[in-house]
C-alpha positions in Angstrom: 49.7 130.0 80.5 49.3 129.6 76.7 48.1 126.1 75.8 47.6 126.8 72.2 50.4 124.5 71.1 48.9 121.5 73.0 45.3 122.0 71.7 43.9 119.1 69.8 40.7 118.3 67.9 39.3 116.3 70.8 35.9 115.5 69.1 37.7 113.6 66.4 40.7 112.3 68.2 39.4 111.3 71.6 36.2 109.7 73.0 33.0 111.7 73.0 30.1 111.7 75.4 27.2 109.3 74.7 24.3 111.7 74.1 21.6 109.0 74.8 22.9 108.6 78.4 22.4 112.3 79.1 19.2 112.9 77.3 16.7 112.5 80.2 15.2 115.9 81.0 15.5 117.0 84.6 18.1 114.4 85.4 21.2 115.6 87.2 24.5 114.1 86.2 27.2 114.7 88.8 30.1 112.6 90.0 33.4 113.0 91.7 36.9 111.9 90.5 39.9 111.5 92.7 43.0 112.3 90.6 46.3 110.6 91.0 48.6 112.6 88.7 51.8 111.2 90.2 50.4 107.7 90.7 51.4 106.1 94.0 54.7 107.9 94.2 55.3 109.8 97.5 58.1 111.5 99.3 57.0 109.9 102.6 56.8 106.3 103.6 54.0 106.1 106.0 53.6 102.7 107.6 49.9 102.5 107.1 49.6 103.9 103.6 47.0 102.1 101.6 48.4 103.4 98.2 52.1 103.0 98.1 51.9 99.4 97.0 50.1 100.4 93.8 53.4 101.1 92.2 54.1 97.4 92.1 50.5 96.1 91.8 49.8 98.3 88.8 53.4 98.1 87.4 53.8 101.8 87.4 57.0 103.4 86.1 59.6 104.6 88.6 58.3 108.2 88.6 54.8 108.2 87.1 53.5 111.5 85.8 50.3 112.4 84.2 50.9 113.6 80.6 49.5 116.8 79.2 47.3 114.8 76.9 45.7 112.8 79.7 45.4 115.9 81.8 43.6 117.8 79.1 41.2 114.9 78.4 40.3 114.6 82.0 39.6 118.3 82.4 37.5 118.4 79.3 35.6 115.1 79.9 35.1 115.7 83.6 33.5 119.1 83.0 31.6 118.0 79.9 29.9 115.1 81.7 28.4 117.1 84.6 25.5 119.6 84.5 25.8 121.1 88.0 26.8 124.7 88.6 29.9 123.5 90.5 32.6 121.0 89.4 35.1 119.9 92.1 38.6 118.7 91.0 40.4 116.6 93.7 44.1 116.0 93.5 45.6 113.2 95.6 48.3 110.6 95.4 50.7 109.4 96.4 51.8 113.0 96.8 50.4 115.3 94.1 52.8 118.2 94.8 55.5 116.1 93.3 54.0 117.1 90.0 55.3 120.7 90.5 53.7 124.0 90.2 53.9 124.2 86.4 51.5 121.2 86.2 48.9 122.9 88.4 49.2 126.1 86.4 48.2 124.0 83.3 45.3 122.6 85.4 44.0 126.1 86.1 44.4 127.2 82.5 42.6 124.1 81.1 39.8 124.5 83.6 39.2 128.1 82.4 39.2 126.9 78.8 36.6 124.1 79.2 34.4 125.5 82.0 30.7 126.0 80.9 29.2 129.4 81.1 28.2 130.2 84.7 29.9 127.1 86.0 32.1 127.3 89.1 35.3 125.3 89.2 36.8 124.3 92.5 40.0 122.5 93.4 41.1 120.6 96.5 44.5 119.1 97.1 45.4 116.4 99.7 49.0 116.7 100.7 51.5 115.7 103.4 52.7 119.3 103.3 56.4 118.6 103.0 56.8 120.6 99.8 54.5 123.5 100.6 56.8 126.5 100.5 55.8 130.1 100.1 55.5 129.9 96.3 53.1 127.0 96.6 51.0 128.8 99.2 50.8 131.9 97.0 49.5 129.8 94.1 47.0 127.9 96.3 45.7 131.2 97.7 45.6 133.0 94.3 43.6 130.1 92.7 41.3 129.3 95.7 42.5 125.8 96.3 41.2 124.0 99.4 44.0 122.0 101.0 43.8 118.8 103.0 46.8 118.5 105.3 47.6 115.0 106.7 48.6 115.2 110.4 48.0 112.6 113.0 48.2 114.7 116.2 51.1 116.1 118.2 54.7 115.3 117.3 55.2 112.1 119.4 52.0 110.5 117.8 52.4 111.9 114.3 55.9 110.7 113.9 55.2 107.1 114.9 54.0 106.2 111.4 54.5 109.3 109.2 58.1 109.1 108.3 60.2 109.8 105.1 62.0 107.3 102.9 64.9 107.3 105.3 62.7 106.6 108.3 63.1 110.2 109.6 60.1 112.1 111.2 58.0 114.5 109.2 56.1 116.4 111.9 58.2 119.6 111.9 57.8 120.0 108.1 54.0 119.4 108.4 53.7 121.9 111.2 55.7 124.5 109.2 53.3 123.9 106.3 50.3 124.5 108.5 51.7 127.8 109.6 52.4 128.9 106.0 48.9 128.0 105.0 47.5 130.1 107.8 49.9 133.0 107.0 48.7 133.0 103.4 45.0 132.5 104.4 44.7 129.3 102.4 41.7 127.4 103.7 42.7 123.9 104.8 41.4 120.9 106.7 43.3 118.5 108.8 43.1 114.8 107.9 44.0 112.6 110.9 44.4 108.8 110.4 43.4 107.1 113.6 45.6 104.1 114.2 46.3 101.8 117.1 48.6 104.4 118.8 46.9 107.8 118.6 43.5 106.2 119.2 44.6 105.8 122.8 44.8 109.7 123.1 41.6 111.1 121.7 41.5 114.4 123.6 45.2 115.0 123.2 44.8 114.6 119.4 41.6 116.6 119.2 42.8 119.5 121.3 46.0 119.7 119.4 44.3 119.9 116.1 41.7 122.3 117.4 43.9 124.6 119.3 47.3 124.4 117.6 46.6 123.6 114.0 43.2 125.3 113.8 42.0 123.9 110.5 38.7 124.7 108.8 37.6 121.1 109.2 38.9 118.1 111.1 38.6 114.7 109.4 39.2 111.6 111.4 39.8 108.5 109.2 40.0 105.1 110.7 43.3 103.5 109.8 42.7 99.8 109.0 43.5 97.3 106.3 43.2 93.6 105.9 46.7 92.1 106.1 46.8 91.0 102.5 45.5 94.3 101.1 48.7 94.8 99.1 47.8 91.9 96.8 44.2 90.9 97.4 41.4 93.2 96.2 38.5 94.0 98.5 35.6 91.5 98.2 38.0 89.0 96.5 39.1 87.3 99.6 38.2 83.7 100.5 35.1 84.0 102.8 36.0 80.6 104.4 39.1 82.2 105.8 37.4 85.2 107.4 37.2 85.2 111.2 33.9 85.8 113.1 33.4 89.1 114.7 34.3 88.2 118.3 37.3 85.9 117.4 40.8 86.9 118.5 41.8 86.9 114.8 39.3 89.8 114.3 41.5 92.1 116.5 44.9 93.7 115.5 48.1 92.9 117.2 48.4 89.1 116.8 50.3 87.2 114.2 47.2 85.4 113.2 45.0 88.5 113.0 43.2 89.2 109.8 44.0 92.9 110.1 47.3 94.9 110.0 48.9 95.4 113.3 48.8 99.2 113.1 45.0 99.2 112.6 42.6 100.9 115.0 40.5 98.3 116.8 36.7 98.5 116.8 36.6 99.3 120.5 39.3 102.0 120.1 37.4 103.6 117.2 34.1 103.8 119.2 35.9 105.1 122.3 37.9 107.7 120.3 34.9 109.2 118.6 32.7 109.1 121.7 35.3 110.8 123.9 35.8 113.6 121.4 32.1 113.9 120.7 31.4 114.7 124.4 33.9 117.5 124.4 32.8 118.8 121.0 29.1 118.8 122.0 29.8 120.5 125.3 32.3 123.2 124.1 32.7 123.3 120.3 29.3 122.7 118.7 28.8 125.2 115.9 32.4 126.4 116.2 34.6 123.4 115.3 33.7 121.2 112.3 34.4 117.5 112.6 33.3 115.5 109.6 31.9 112.4 111.4 29.8 114.6 113.7 28.4 116.8 110.9 27.6 113.7 108.9 25.7 111.8 111.7 23.8 114.9 112.6 22.8 115.5 109.0 21.4 111.9 108.9 19.6 112.1 112.2 18.0 115.3 111.0 16.8 113.6 107.8 19.1 115.5 105.5 21.0 112.5 104.2 24.6 111.3 104.4 27.5 113.6 103.5 29.8 110.6 103.2 29.9 107.7 100.7 30.7 105.2 103.5 27.4 105.9 105.2 25.3 106.2 102.1 23.0 103.5 100.9 24.7 103.4 97.5 28.2 104.5 96.4 30.0 104.6 93.1 29.8 108.3 92.3 33.5 108.8 93.3 35.9 107.2 90.9 39.7 107.3 90.9 41.7 108.4 87.8 45.3 107.2 87.7 48.2 109.1 86.0 47.8 107.2 82.7 44.0 107.8 82.5 42.9 104.4 83.9 39.6 104.8 85.8 38.8 102.7 88.9 35.5 102.3 90.8 36.9 104.1 93.9 40.3 105.2 95.2 40.2 102.4 97.8 39.4 99.9 95.0 42.4 100.7 92.7 43.0 97.0 91.8 42.9 95.4 88.4 39.6 93.8 89.3 37.9 97.2 89.6 39.3 99.0 86.6 36.4 100.3 84.5 38.2 101.8 81.6 40.6 104.5 80.4 39.7 108.1 79.4 41.8 107.9 76.2 39.5 105.1 75.0 36.1 105.8 76.6 34.6 109.1 77.8 35.0 109.6 81.5 31.3 110.4 81.9 30.3 107.2 80.1 32.5 105.2 82.5 31.2 107.0 85.6 27.6 106.4 84.7 28.2 103.0 82.9 26.6 99.7 83.9 29.7 98.3 85.6 30.0 101.3 87.9 26.3 101.4 88.6 26.4 97.8 89.7 29.4 98.6 92.0 27.4 101.4 93.6 24.1 99.5 94.2 25.9 96.3 95.4 26.9 98.3 98.5 23.6 97.7 100.2 22.3 94.7 98.2 24.0 91.8 100.0 24.3 92.9 103.6 24.3 90.1 106.2 21.1 89.7 108.3 22.8 91.3 111.3 23.1 94.5 109.3 19.6 94.3 107.8 18.1 93.9 111.3 20.4 96.5 113.0 18.7 99.5 114.5 21.4 101.7 113.0 21.1 100.4 109.5 20.1 103.7 108.0 23.0 105.5 109.7 25.5 103.0 108.3 24.3 100.8 105.4 27.1 98.3 106.2 29.8 101.1 105.9 32.5 100.8 103.2 32.6 97.4 101.4 36.4 97.6 101.4 36.4 96.7 105.1 33.7 94.0 105.3 36.1 91.2 106.0 34.5 89.6 109.1 31.8 87.1 109.6 28.9 87.6 111.9 28.6 85.4 115.0 26.2 83.3 112.9 28.9 82.7 110.3 27.6 85.0 107.6 30.3 86.9 105.7 30.2 90.6 104.9 30.4 92.3 108.3 32.3 95.5 108.6 35.5 95.3 110.6 34.5 98.3 112.8 30.9 97.2 113.3 31.1 97.1 117.1 32.8 100.5 117.3 30.4 102.1 114.9 27.4 100.8 117.0 29.0 102.3 120.1 29.3 105.6 118.4 25.8 105.7 116.9 24.2 104.7 120.2 26.3 107.3 122.2 25.4 110.1 119.8 21.7 109.3 119.8 21.6 109.1 123.7 23.5 112.3 124.1 21.2 114.1 121.7 18.1 112.7 123.4 19.5 113.8 126.8 20.2 117.3 125.4 16.6 117.6 124.2 15.2 116.4 127.5 17.0 119.0 129.5 
C-alpha cells in the first residue's frame, strides 16, 4: 500500500521523544500498548463486557474510528520509544475487525516504514471471530498475526452471555472462525471468560477447548466487576461502603452484593483452576499451554511473573483509544486514569512518565496487612488493583475480590508439585 500521500513531517508537526529520558546507557525501554482502533464499538453485546460502557463514559461518537493521522503517530512513536529487538502491536476493542481489512493493510505498511533495522514487528488481534471470513484469514496468515479468539466453552455455556445486539447466540459463528483459522494455519489462542455459569463445569470447558478448538494457548480470565464499574473508576470507590471478605455482600447473586451477578465467586475460581490443574498436570503437562499454569510455574521456578496481575509492579501496559488518548491500563480506561494524548505528547514519554510510574509502583505499595503477611505474597502481590474492592476481616480496605480463591489455587499447586517431587 502506498502511503506517500499521507506522509507528514512528524518531527515538526507532532510530539518528539524526550532524549534525556532515554539517555541512560544499558537501560532497556520497553512497554506494551493495547490499541482500541474502533473504541468500545462491538458487533456483540456480551452481558459481562467491561468495555461497552466506555462509549457513554468517554462520550465516543456513534461509530468511533482511528484516523490515519492517529494510526501513523502511534506506529511511529510506539516503535521509536522502544529499544528491544521485538515490538508487539496488540489490537483490541470493542471489536477491532470492525475497522476492516484496509485499515490493517495500512498498519502493516506503516510498521514496515518505521521499523528499526533488525527489529522484529509482531501483531496480535483479540476478536470475537464473527467477521473472520476467508479473506481475513488469508491476511492474518500472510502477515503472521497471532489471534486471540473469545470463546467461553461449549455452545450451551458460551451462548449464555455472548450474544449479538439482537440477543441471538454467537457460538456457531465463533466455531466457524476457529475452523477457518485452523484451515489457514493462523496461530490462535482461546480466551475464555470464567463467569458464574461456566465456572461450574471446569472439565467440560477445558476438554472442549483442548479437544475441539485446539488453540495454541488457553487463557482463562476471571469474569468479575464491581456493580458500579460502568460509572465509578477503580480505586475511586468509597472505602466505607466496601464489604468485609466473608460478608454476604462480598458474594455475587444478591441484590445487595458489591459484585455483578454474573461474576465468578472466589470459591468457584479456586475450584475451577484446581480441577483443571489436576487433569492438566496428569495428562497435558508440556503439551497444552494454559496461561495461569505457565505463569505460576515460572514464578515457583524463580523466573518471574509472565502476567501483570501477579507482578510486583505494573504500568507497562497502557491503552490507546481511537482518538489517541492514552490510559494507564485497558482496565483503567476512565477519565481519572487518562495520562495524555499521542497527538500532544510522545507516547514513549507518557508510558515512562511520572504519572504512569506512580501508577505502576502503587500496585504493591499500599497492600493491607493480610496481604503483606500472606505466605503467597510473592505469587500474587495483591493481584490487580482494579478488583481490590473488599475489606479484610479486620476492616482494612484493599483486599482483592478473589483472594480466597487465589489462595486455594496457590496452595493446591504447591502441594501437588511437592507431591510430584516426593514420588
